[in-house]
C-alpha positions as CSV (number, residue, x, y, z in Angstrom):
1,M,-9.6,-35.3,-33.9
2,S,-9.0,-36.6,-37.5
3,A,-11.8,-36.6,-40.0
4,E,-11.9,-40.4,-40.0
5,S,-12.2,-40.7,-36.3
6,R,-14.8,-37.8,-36.1
7,N,-17.0,-39.5,-38.7
8,N,-16.8,-42.8,-36.8
9,A,-17.0,-41.3,-33.3
10,P,-20.0,-42.1,-31.1
11,L,-22.5,-39.2,-31.1
12,N,-24.1,-37.6,-28.1
13,M,-26.8,-39.5,-26.3
14,G,-25.8,-42.8,-27.9
15,S,-26.9,-41.9,-31.5
16,N,-25.3,-43.7,-34.5
17,M,-26.0,-41.5,-37.5
18,S,-23.4,-42.0,-40.2
19,L,-22.6,-39.7,-43.1
20,G,-23.6,-40.6,-46.6
21,E,-21.1,-42.8,-48.6
22,G,-18.1,-40.8,-49.6
23,S,-18.6,-37.9,-47.3
24,E,-16.0,-36.7,-44.9
25,I,-16.4,-33.6,-42.7
26,N,-13.7,-32.3,-40.4
27,H,-15.5,-29.8,-38.3
28,V,-19.2,-29.3,-37.6
29,I,-20.3,-26.0,-36.0
30,A,-23.8,-24.9,-35.1
31,V,-24.9,-21.3,-35.2
32,V,-27.6,-20.7,-32.6
33,S,-29.8,-18.1,-30.9
34,G,-32.5,-18.1,-28.3
35,K,-34.9,-16.1,-30.4
36,G,-35.5,-15.1,-34.0
37,G,-34.7,-11.8,-35.6
38,V,-31.1,-11.4,-34.4
39,G,-29.5,-12.2,-37.8
40,K,-28.4,-15.8,-37.1
41,S,-28.7,-16.9,-40.7
42,T,-26.8,-13.9,-41.9
43,V,-24.0,-14.6,-39.4
44,T,-23.9,-18.3,-40.6
45,A,-23.6,-17.1,-44.2
46,L,-20.9,-14.6,-43.3
47,L,-18.8,-17.2,-41.4
48,A,-19.2,-19.6,-44.4
49,V,-18.0,-16.9,-46.8
50,E,-15.0,-15.9,-44.7
51,L,-13.9,-19.6,-44.3
52,A,-14.3,-20.2,-48.0
53,K,-12.3,-17.1,-48.8
54,R,-9.5,-18.5,-46.7
55,G,-9.4,-21.6,-49.0
56,Y,-11.5,-24.0,-46.9
57,K,-14.2,-26.4,-48.3
58,V,-17.4,-25.2,-46.6
59,G,-21.0,-26.4,-46.5
60,I,-24.1,-25.1,-44.8
61,L,-26.9,-27.4,-43.5
62,D,-29.9,-25.2,-43.2
63,A,-31.6,-26.7,-40.1
64,D,-34.1,-23.8,-39.8
65,L,-36.8,-25.9,-41.6
66,T,-39.8,-23.6,-40.9
67,G,-37.9,-20.4,-41.7
68,A,-35.2,-21.4,-44.3
69,S,-33.2,-18.3,-45.3
70,I,-29.8,-19.6,-46.5
71,P,-30.8,-20.1,-50.1
72,Y,-32.2,-16.6,-50.3
73,L,-29.0,-15.1,-49.0
74,F,-26.9,-16.8,-51.7
75,G,-29.5,-16.4,-54.5
76,L,-30.0,-20.2,-54.8
77,Q,-33.1,-21.5,-56.6
78,G,-34.4,-24.7,-58.0
79,L,-34.4,-28.3,-56.6
80,L,-31.5,-30.4,-55.3
81,K,-30.5,-33.2,-57.6
82,V,-30.1,-36.9,-56.6
83,T,-26.8,-38.7,-57.3
84,E,-26.5,-42.2,-58.7
85,K,-26.0,-43.4,-55.1
86,G,-29.5,-42.1,-54.3
87,L,-28.1,-39.2,-52.2
88,L,-29.0,-35.5,-52.3
89,E,-26.4,-33.4,-54.1
90,P,-25.9,-30.0,-52.3
91,M,-26.3,-26.9,-54.4
92,K,-23.1,-24.8,-54.8
93,T,-23.0,-21.1,-54.4
94,A,-22.0,-19.1,-57.5
95,Q,-18.7,-17.7,-56.4
96,L,-17.2,-19.7,-53.6
97,D,-18.7,-23.2,-54.2
98,I,-20.2,-23.3,-50.7
99,K,-22.4,-26.4,-50.6
100,V,-25.9,-25.8,-49.3
101,V,-28.7,-28.1,-48.3
102,S,-32.0,-26.6,-47.3
103,I,-35.7,-27.6,-47.1
104,A,-36.3,-24.7,-49.5
105,L,-34.3,-26.6,-52.1
106,V,-36.4,-29.8,-51.9
107,M,-39.8,-28.2,-52.1
108,E,-41.6,-27.4,-55.4
109,N,-42.8,-24.1,-53.9
110,P,-40.3,-22.9,-51.3
111,E,-42.8,-20.3,-50.1
112,M,-45.2,-22.9,-48.8
113,A,-45.3,-23.2,-45.0
114,V,-43.6,-26.3,-43.5
115,I,-46.4,-27.4,-41.1
116,W,-44.7,-30.4,-39.5
117,R,-44.6,-31.7,-36.0
118,G,-41.4,-32.3,-34.1
119,P,-40.7,-35.9,-35.1
120,L,-40.9,-35.0,-38.8
121,L,-38.7,-32.0,-38.4
122,S,-36.1,-34.1,-36.6
123,K,-36.2,-36.8,-39.2
124,A,-35.6,-34.3,-41.9
125,I,-32.5,-33.0,-40.1
126,Q,-31.2,-36.6,-39.8
127,Q,-31.7,-37.1,-43.5
128,F,-29.8,-33.9,-44.3
129,W,-26.8,-35.5,-42.5
130,T,-27.1,-39.2,-43.6
131,D,-28.7,-38.9,-47.1
132,V,-26.6,-36.1,-48.6
133,D,-23.4,-36.4,-50.7
134,W,-21.4,-33.7,-48.8
135,G,-18.1,-34.9,-50.2
136,E,-15.0,-33.6,-48.4
137,L,-15.6,-30.6,-46.2
138,D,-13.3,-28.8,-43.9
139,Y,-16.3,-27.1,-42.2
140,L,-20.0,-27.7,-42.1
141,L,-22.0,-24.9,-40.5
142,V,-25.5,-25.7,-39.2
143,D,-27.9,-22.8,-39.3
144,M,-30.2,-23.7,-36.4
145,P,-33.7,-22.5,-35.8
146,P,-34.3,-20.2,-32.9
147,G,-35.2,-21.6,-29.5
148,T,-34.5,-24.8,-27.7
149,S,-37.1,-27.2,-29.1
150,D,-36.9,-30.4,-31.1
151,V,-34.7,-29.5,-34.0
152,P,-31.9,-27.8,-31.9
153,L,-32.1,-30.8,-29.5
154,T,-31.7,-33.2,-32.5
155,V,-28.7,-31.3,-33.9
156,M,-26.9,-31.1,-30.5
157,Q,-27.6,-34.7,-29.6
158,M,-27.1,-36.4,-32.9
159,L,-24.4,-34.5,-34.9
160,P,-20.7,-34.5,-33.8
161,L,-20.5,-30.8,-33.1
162,D,-17.2,-29.2,-32.4
163,G,-19.2,-26.4,-30.7
164,V,-21.7,-23.6,-31.2
165,V,-21.5,-19.9,-32.1
166,V,-24.2,-17.9,-30.2
167,V,-25.8,-14.9,-32.0
168,T,-27.6,-12.1,-30.1
169,S,-28.4,-8.4,-30.5
170,P,-27.9,-5.6,-28.1
171,Q,-31.3,-5.4,-26.5
172,D,-31.7,-6.7,-23.0
173,M,-34.6,-8.9,-24.0
174,A,-32.6,-10.6,-26.8
175,R,-29.7,-11.2,-24.5
176,S,-32.0,-12.7,-21.9
177,V,-33.6,-15.1,-24.3
178,V,-30.3,-16.0,-25.9
179,K,-29.1,-17.2,-22.6
180,K,-31.4,-20.2,-23.0
181,A,-29.5,-21.3,-26.1
182,Y,-26.2,-21.0,-24.1
183,H,-27.6,-23.0,-21.2
184,M,-28.9,-25.7,-23.6
185,A,-25.4,-26.1,-25.1
186,N,-23.9,-26.4,-21.6
187,Q,-26.5,-28.9,-20.5
188,L,-25.6,-31.1,-23.6
189,Q,-21.9,-30.5,-23.1
190,V,-21.4,-28.7,-26.4
191,P,-18.6,-26.1,-26.2
192,V,-19.6,-22.4,-26.9
193,L,-16.9,-21.2,-29.4
194,G,-17.9,-17.6,-29.7
195,L,-20.5,-14.9,-29.2
196,V,-21.6,-12.6,-32.0
197,E,-23.6,-9.5,-31.3
198,N,-25.4,-8.4,-34.5
199,M,-26.7,-4.8,-35.1
200,N,-24.3,-3.5,-32.4
201,Y,-23.9,-0.1,-33.9
202,V,-24.4,2.0,-37.0
203,T,-21.7,4.2,-38.6
204,C,-22.6,7.7,-39.9
205,P,-21.9,7.7,-43.6
206,H,-20.8,11.4,-43.5
207,C,-18.5,11.6,-40.4
208,G,-17.7,8.0,-39.6
209,E,-18.9,8.3,-36.0
210,R,-20.4,5.2,-34.4
211,F,-23.8,5.3,-32.8
212,S,-25.1,2.5,-30.5
213,I,-28.7,2.8,-31.5
214,F,-29.9,0.2,-29.0
215,G,-27.8,1.6,-26.2
216,Q,-24.3,0.9,-25.0
217,K,-24.3,-2.5,-23.3
218,P,-20.8,-3.9,-23.3
219,L,-20.6,-7.3,-25.0
220,T,-17.8,-8.2,-22.6
221,E,-20.4,-8.5,-19.8
222,A,-22.3,-11.1,-21.7
223,A,-19.1,-12.8,-22.7
224,Q,-18.0,-13.1,-19.1
225,E,-21.3,-14.4,-18.1
226,F,-21.2,-17.0,-20.8
227,N,-17.5,-17.7,-20.2
228,V,-16.7,-17.0,-23.8
229,Q,-13.3,-15.8,-24.9
230,V,-14.0,-14.8,-28.5
231,C,-16.6,-12.1,-29.3
232,A,-17.6,-10.2,-32.4
233,E,-19.6,-7.0,-32.9
234,L,-21.4,-6.5,-36.3
235,P,-22.8,-3.2,-37.4
236,V,-26.1,-2.3,-39.0
237,D,-24.8,-2.3,-42.5
238,P,-27.1,-1.0,-45.3
239,H,-24.7,-2.5,-47.9
240,L,-25.0,-5.9,-46.3
241,A,-28.8,-5.6,-46.3
242,E,-28.7,-4.8,-50.0
243,L,-26.5,-7.7,-50.8
244,T,-28.7,-10.2,-48.9
245,D,-31.8,-8.9,-50.6
246,Q,-30.1,-9.5,-54.0
247,G,-28.8,-12.9,-53.0
248,N,-25.2,-11.7,-53.3
249,I,-23.9,-12.1,-49.8
250,E,-20.6,-13.6,-51.2
251,Q,-19.8,-10.1,-52.5
252,I,-19.6,-8.6,-48.9
253,T,-16.7,-6.2,-48.4
254,A,-13.8,-6.8,-46.1
255,S,-14.9,-4.0,-43.8
256,T,-17.9,-5.9,-42.6
257,S,-16.5,-9.4,-42.7
258,S,-13.4,-8.3,-40.9
259,S,-15.5,-7.9,-37.8
260,L,-15.6,-11.7,-37.7
261,K,-11.9,-12.2,-38.1
262,E,-11.1,-13.1,-34.5
263,L,-13.9,-15.7,-34.5
264,V,-12.9,-17.2,-37.8
265,D,-9.3,-17.3,-36.6
266,A,-10.6,-19.3,-33.6
267,L,-12.5,-21.7,-35.8
268,E,-9.3,-22.4,-37.7
269,T,-7.6,-23.6,-34.6
270,L,-10.1,-26.4,-34.0
271,S,-8.2,-29.7,-33.8
C-alpha cells in the first residue's frame, strides 16, 4: 500500500483520524506485551535504532502514557515545541534523528504521575497522531502500554497498523499473560509480525558460554502457538543496561542489535 493510500485509508472500526498537515507515514507498527517488565520499550528503541541505521526515517509514538520510558532511553529532555501550524514538533534523538513524541515531553515535570481515566488517555493517543508534525516517515513504531485496556484498544482500532511485534520473556507466567496481547491482535485482525523474547540468556564474560537463567523453554513452541514465523531472542546484556541508564541506546553494539536482524529484515519487506 502506498503512503498516500495508507494515510487516506479507512481505519479499523470505522474511525476517521487523519494525520497532521504535511505528515506522511508509510508503515505503522505497534510493539506490545501482555504485561510490564519484559523490556517492551527497550525492544521498541532497538528496532527504531536498527531501522534508522539502515537509512530509514523513523519515529516513535510513546503510547505508554502512565509509564513513558522512550525519552529516558534516548536521553531526551525538555518540552516539545509547537510549529507555526499549531502542531507538536517531535523531538529528534542526538545521533540518528529518530523523531519521538511522548507524554514525558509535554509535562513540566515528567516524574509526576499521569492519573487519567481511560477516555483522557485515549484522547491523548489520538492527538499524538493527529496533532503532531511527523513529516515524512518510513516507519512509525508505537510503544504500547502493557495489557489490553483502553490505550491498546485505541491504537489497534484507530491507527492504520501494518501489524504488531509481541515482546515476552522466558518465564511461563510472562508467556501466559503475553498470550492475551496476541489474542487481542487476532480479535482486531491486526497481523502479528514477529515475536521477541527478551532476557532469554546471559553470556559468561570469561568463557562465552550461554546460560538460560530462566530455564530452557524453546521460543519455537510459543512461535508455533502464535503462528509467527519470525522470532528473536535477546540476551541479558549489562552493556545495554548501562547504555539505557545513560540515555545512549543509539550507541548499542552490533552484537546485541544483530539479534533483531531477521525481524528488521521482515519489517523491510512490508508493502
